Phi, psi and omega in degrees: 000133177272138173254109188252126177237164183093125189298323181292321179291319178297314181299316180296321179294320180293331182271348184280117181292342179270358181256143177247093178293145181248307185211131175255115184250128186199166166277164178300316179293320180297318179293317180300315180294321179298312181297323180293315185284328185264348182064020177275137176275141182303323181290344180277348184279118183277341180285154172292134180260127182239112182262129182225172173288160178306319181296315183288328175300314181290326179292321176296318178297318180301318180295322180290322175300318181297318178300326182269006181058041179246151176285126183294136171229139184304133182282121181291143176074002181053046177207137174208162184238135169258129182213152176296147181295147174287151179289131173272136180274164179244169181302330178296317176299318181295318179301317179296319180296319180298315183296333181269352186255139174280330181219135179210138179243120184238142174239130178243137182247117185266092176060043173274113191257338184286126183300317183295317178294315181300316181292318179297321179294318180295321178297316178296319179300319178295320179299321183269008174077027176295138185272327185213143172241129180259132182228129174298148181290333180245155177060034177233162180298157176257162180271077181271170176304320178297321178300311181299319181297313183289324180291343173054039176097356184299330180297339180277345187252336185242123176296139176256128177254120178266133179229143177276346181213097184297319181300315180295320180296318179295322177298319179295326177296318179298326181294337179252023170090015178270132173283125180250117181242153179234147174270117184213135178290348180259025185302133177237348181234080187294155178290149177248172178297329178290323177302318186289353177268355182295142183269338182236106188226141171236122176259132182249128176252139182268177184293163184301321187263320190250355183072207180290139178290159183299320182294321179290321179301329180286344184263324187298141181285315178220161177233160174226154177231160177254122185268126178288140175248012181217200184282330177282126188258354181218162181235154168303145187299327179289325176291319178298324180299319180300312181292319182293320179292323177298322180286313186282329183239064182296153180297142177275356180289145179293000000 
């Protein structure tokens, strides 16, 4: 069961036809403010609504955090949603989607473990119209309440593909015509204007500390780097993701 916090994330989950909300727990004031800010009608909410005092809302949240072995953090707005987990897709599903699509934008995350970075990247990916995000099953961030809050609903819009072997999955993407590029500070084969016209692209981002793993580096067709114009020579991976996505997935608008 997912514990979703943050009004934008809760609203997106309630509107997602692929999500099954179970219970919306809030104070009377928290629910009123939520409905006002999201323009959602109370009658449109399919989840059971449970109204409690501010203290009891936080105590219920604290107990759920404990069940998930997470450190409790106060729930903003005195409102949270319990919902069934979304289905994670597999590489076979992705291959079929690629074969049926004329254009597809994919983002792969190579062992990005920090929840805050992972959530920020997913939100950015949604902003840039990424169609699918690939995540290794191990050494990756979890979908915690903090993740949902920071992602601001992005998990409801972008399918997540879980893979047990990212290198093998990337190789399979190349076999069905996907250009696989990696973000690397050691880039030697920069992207060209012709590259940027490709319709089927997967951009791979590496871990916060080590960048792309050696096995993934052997698979990517080309790499790109971000050049510093000042004294700071590196960026947080979520900030780097924003710049890299802007470069790799430019708007098709004139």
